[in-house]
Every structure is written in structure tokens, then in C-alpha cells.
C-alpha positions, 0 to 999 in steps of 0.5 A, a space after each residue: 844736752 847742750 849746757 846752755 840751752 838743755 838740750 841733747 846734741 852730738 857731735 858727729 867726728 870720725 864717722 861716730 855720733 857722741 852723745 853729750 848730756 849735761 856739760 860737766 862745767 869746769 872746774 872751780 879751785 880755792 874760793 870759788 870752789 868752797 862758794 860754789 860746793 857751799 851753794 851745792 849745798 844750800 840748793 840741795 837742802 832746798 830740794 830735799 824740804 821741796 820735793 821730801 815730805 819725809 826731811 819736812 817731816 824731820 825735819 818739824 821734829 827736829 825743830 820740836 826736839 831741840 826747843 825740849 834739847 834745850 830745857 831737858 835737865 840733863 848733863 850738857 855731854 847728854 843734850 849733845 849725844 841727842 842733838 847728834 842722834 837727831 842730826 844722823 835721822 836728817 844727814 841719813 834722809 837725805 843720803 836715802 833721798 840722793 841714793 831714791 832720786 840716783 836708783 829713779 834717774 839709772 832704772 825708771 822700770 822696777 829692777 830688784 836691785 832698784 829695789 834693794 837698794 831703796 830698802 837698804 835706804 829706808 832701813 839706814 832710816 829706820 836705824 837712825 831713827 831707833 837709836 833716837 827714839 832710846 836716846 830720848 827713852 834713856 834721857 826721859 828716863 834719867 829725868 824721872 828718875 832725878 825728880 824722883 829721888 831715885 
């Protein structure tokens, strides 16, 4: 693809045709690299929110649990662990979405390895969700036991 027009192109060199896709942008250094990385990350978040229903659902759950976490009468250490686990779900979902995008690009037709890669990414999300459920269950049990004088 031509970097300016977004079209595919070819270059004839010494009898060989080189097909070029998207031209790689020139490398940035220093603050320009950090700024570019920040905006690439924001684009990734925008894409995830706009096109990944599971990520939107997990963001909603994250916000609800964040409010509950604020009022939960537990130690700051336990609150930090719960916050970390909740954030981990979002991180793993983003990685799973990235894996799915790459697999879809590399293997548009069905392939057993593509299915395996997608299933493994999905399993990672499941494991992170189970972690959240176990930790939140522990926190709720702790609050209930402390209220009952136990």
C-alpha cells in the first residue's frame, strides 16, 4: 500500500517485483516517540471501546466495582489487590483482542492453529475473571464476618 494514498503498489527492481504494503513510518526518538506511543495507545483504547463488546462490558463492570471498592470497609492493601485484579481483566481483554485481530488478518479462513490461538486468549480472559470473582468473594466474606462479630 502506498503510505500516502493507502493503495497497494509495486516496485520493479532488477527484474523482481517488490510489493509493498503500508510503509513503515520513520522512527521517532525522545519526546516525539513518547508522545506518539501515548496517542497510539489512546487509539487502541478507542478502538477497543468502539468495536469490542466484551471490553465495553468489562469497562462497565470495572466502573461499578470501582465505586463499590471505594465504599468497601476493607484495608487499603486489599482494596489495592482488588483494583489490580479488576485492571488485569481489562489488560488481558485488550491482549486477547489484539491476538484475535492478528489471527483474523493472518488466517481469514478456518485453521486449527488460529482456533487454538483464539481459544488460548479467551482462556486468559476467563482466568483473570475467575481471579476477580475469587478475590471479590473473599472481600465480601471478610466484610460479612466483620459485621457479624466474627
